[in-house]
N, C-alpha and C positions, 0 to 999 in steps of 0.2 A: 633250748639252744637254737640260735638263729641258723637257718639253712640257706646256703647261697649256691647258685649255679653260675659258673663262669664259662662263657661261650667264646672259644678261641684259645688254642694252646700254643700261641706264639710266645715270644719273650715276655711281653707285658702281661698277657692273659695268665700265663703260668706263674709269673712273679706275683701278680695280684692274688691269685688263688693261694699262694704260699703265705702272703701277708695275712689273709683272712684265716687260714688254718692256724698260724702262729697266734692270732688273736682269740682263738677258741671257737671259731665259727666252723660249722659242718659244711665242707666245701665239695662240690662236684664239678669237675673240670671237663668240658666237652671239647673234643677235637676231631678233625676229619681224618688225620693221618694215623692209621692203626699202629704203626711202629712207634711213633712218638708217644701215643697214649699208652702202649705197652711198657715203654721205658719209664714213663712217669709213674705208672701204677706199680710195676714190679721192682724197678731199680731205684725209684725216687730221683731220677736224673732226666734232664732234657739238654743233652750236650750240644744239640744242634743250635739251640737258641741262647742258653745260659750255661756254657760249659763249666764243669768242675763244681757246680753248686748242688749240694744235697738238699732235696726238697723235704718238707715236713711230712710226717706220716698221715696227717689229717686230710690229705687230698685224695678223693676217689676220682680217677681219670676214666673216661668212657667215650666211646664213639656213638653211644645210644642217646640221642637228644631227649627222648622221653624220660629215660632214667635220670638224666642230668637235671631236668626241670621239675620233676615231681616234688611237690610240697615246698618249693623254693620260696623263701621270703624275699630274697634279693636275686635279681638276674642281671649279672654284669656282662657286658658285651665288649669283646676286644678282637674285632676282625678288621680287615682293611676298609677304611672309611668309604671309599668309592664303590665298594662291592657289598657294603653292609645291607642295603635294602634287599638285594636279591638273596643274600644268604639267610637272613633272619625272617623274612616274610612268611615262609612256610611254617614257622614255629608258632604263629599267632595263637592258635587254639590250644597250645600246650602250656602257655604262660599262665601260672596259677592266678586266680582272682586275688587282687590285693597285693601282689608282689610289686616291689619297687624295681624298675628297670634302670640300670646304671650304665651310662656310656663311658667307656674307658678310651674311646677313640678321640683323636684330635684332628678334625678335618671339617671342611665345608663341602657339601655335596654339589658337584658340578651340575649345572642346569637349573636346579631348584634353588640354589644358594642356601639350602637348609642346614642348620647345625645338626649334629648327630643326634642329640636328644629329640629334636623335632622329627627326624626321620623315624626314630624308635616309636615316638608317640603316634606317628602317622600309620606305620605298618602294623603296630600291635593294638591300635585303638585305645591309647592310654591318655588320661588327662595329666596336666602338669603336676598334680599332687603325687603322681606315681613315677615321676622322672627325676633323675639325679645325674650328675657328672662328677668325675674325679679328674682333677688337674693340678698342676704344680710341678716342681722339679722331680720328675718321675723317671729317671734313667734306670731301666729295668735291672741291669746287671748289678749296679750298686745296691739297689734295694734287695735283690735276691741274696746278696752277700750280707744282708742285715746291717748295712751302714745306716746311721741315723738320718732321718729325713722327715720333713713335714709336707703335707699336701692339703688340698681344699676339696671338700665335699659340698657341691652346690646343688640346691634344690629350692624351688619356691615354697616347698612344704617343710617346715622345721622338723616334724616327726620323721619324715623320710630321710632327711639329711642326717639326723641323729642316729637312725637305725643303721645306716651305712657306716657312719663314723664309729659307732660302737663295735661294729663287726670287723673293723680293721685296726683299731688302736692297740699298740703293743709297746714293748720297751724300746723299739727302734723306729716305729712308724707312728707319727703324731698327726692325726687329721683335725683340721679346723673346718667349721661349717660356714656357709655363706649362702644368702638367698639371691645373689646376683647371677643367675644362671646364664644370662646373655653374655655378661662380661667375662666370666670365668671360661666359658666355652669358646668365645672368640679368641681370647688370649692363647688357649691351648692350640688352636688351629693356626693362628697367624704367626706365632713364634717359630713354627717350622719353616715358613717362608723366609723370615729374617735369618734363620740359621743357615739356609742355603746361601744367602747373600754373604754372610760372614765367612762361610766355608770357601766361597769363591775368592774373597780377598786374601784369605790365608793361603790358598793354593797359588795365588799370584806372588806370594812372598811378602805381603804387607804385614805390618806389625800391630802392636797393641793400640796405638792411636786410631788406626783404621777400624779395628775391631770395636773399640769403644764408641766410635762415631756411628757405625752401622747399628749397634745395639740400642743406643740411646735415641737415635732418630727413628729407628724401627719402633721403639716403644711409643714415640710420639705419633706415628702412623696408627698403631694399634689403638691407642687411646682415642684419637680423633674419630676413627671409624666406630669404635665402641660407643662413644657418647652419642653419635648420630643414630645408632640403632637401639638406644635405650639402656645401655649399661651405666653403672655407677663409677665415678672417677676413682674412688679409693681402691677399687679392684686392681687397677693397673700397676699400682706400686706394691702389691702384695705378692704372695706365693705364686698365684696363677699367672700374674703378669710379669713383673721384673724377675721373680724367683725362677720361673720356668724358662724365661728368655735367657738368663745368664747360663743356666745349666745346659740348655740345648745348643746355644751358640758357642760355648767355650769348651765343651767336652769332646774328646775324640770318640767317645761312645755314642755320640749323636749321629744317627744315620743321615739326617738332613745336612749336618755340617760336613760329614764325610763325602756325601755326594757332591756338595758344592766345591769342596777342595779338589776333587777329581776334575771338575769342570774348569776350575782356575788353573789347573796344570795342563790344560789343553785337550782333555778328553771330550769326546762327543757325549751327548746325553745318554745314548744307548750304551756306550762304554762305561760311563759313570754308574748307570743303573746296574750293570752286570757286576761291577766291582764293589757295590754297596750291599752288605748283608741286610736282608729284611726290607720292609717297605718304607721308603722315604716319602711320607705323606705330603711334604711341602711341594713336591713336583706338581701334583694336580690341584692341591689346595691353593697354590699361587693364582691360578687362573680363576678359581671360584671366588677367592677374596677380591680379585680385580673386578669381577662382575658385580659382586655385592657392593663394592665401593662405588662403582659406576652408578648403580641404582640409587645409592645414598648421596651421590654427588660429593664424594669425599676424595681429596687428593692423596694418592698413595704412591709416591714416586719410587720408593725402594721396591715395593711389590711389583710395580710396572717394570722396573729394571730387571728383576728376577725373571718375570715372565718372558721378557725379550731375550735374556741370556739362555733360558731353558729352551726356547724355540730356535736358538741359533740365528736369530735375525740380525744380530750385530756382534762384533767381537766384544768380549767381556771388558777389555780395556776401554773401548769406546763408550760402553754403557756407563762404566764407573766415572769416566771423565764428564759425561753429560750430567750425571748426578751432582758432581762437585761444582760444576759451572752453572747450575740452575740460578735463576735470579735470586739475589740475596733477600732475606726477610728477617724479621724479629724471631728469636728462638721460641718464644711463647706466643701462640696465636691469640 
């Protein structure tokens, strides 16, 4: 039986552990909050993150990182993206030889512009054949309720991708494999930025036309940047691209959409952050994507606008007007 360690007992980490347990994988879930770990272990509940959902029996929750990692074939990491390097670096010598490290995070590291799999490879000294990412329409609460969904397991190594896919496949969770690690990972990070923008327009009271405009032009930005850094074009029309973008931009369960909606209703960023449950990765990812795009000399006006609105450098109405009145161009570059 495949053994997996999931590091991070937030909503997505706990849900992914449940997915793996339902697929027949031996799962150990590590968390730092002793009360959360006790509730998962003894009551099979995590009401703080996924209220009302009974977790499968096959999850062993622990605060002992050595217990979690011992003999793991797969090590999946689900911690806040901008703090991941500091959190997981001390575990380097505990990661079993040959284990596949899986990033469940959707972000770009500030400063380095590194994707999360690149950070994992750096801090744990892993080659690309031992790295994978999970991305796609992954709203944790819906998956925890065992609603049908599909996702993408991306790795440059086909055996690594298949190992992770086999450890998650079940009657409600369908994984597809993909070797375009760059494209899949960029989509997962960038869509959070676009979701903040869609949330802002919703908070302003705009309708479906505006939402569709931001989503589709956002996808054009993601694709343009992705192609510039080596991704494949077909990735962007798939589950990790358009699929995840639709789910994150349209669902009230999306933290990034929720935060944007608070901003659109006139809240400050600090107020919006306080009102949004969990980590809205798009807040810091927006600046990281903007920096990455600058290095690649790629035009990303929606991302630029989101950065401006998050910084409070201009009223949201003025930023949106500036986007609409940009010089006209052909739709397809």
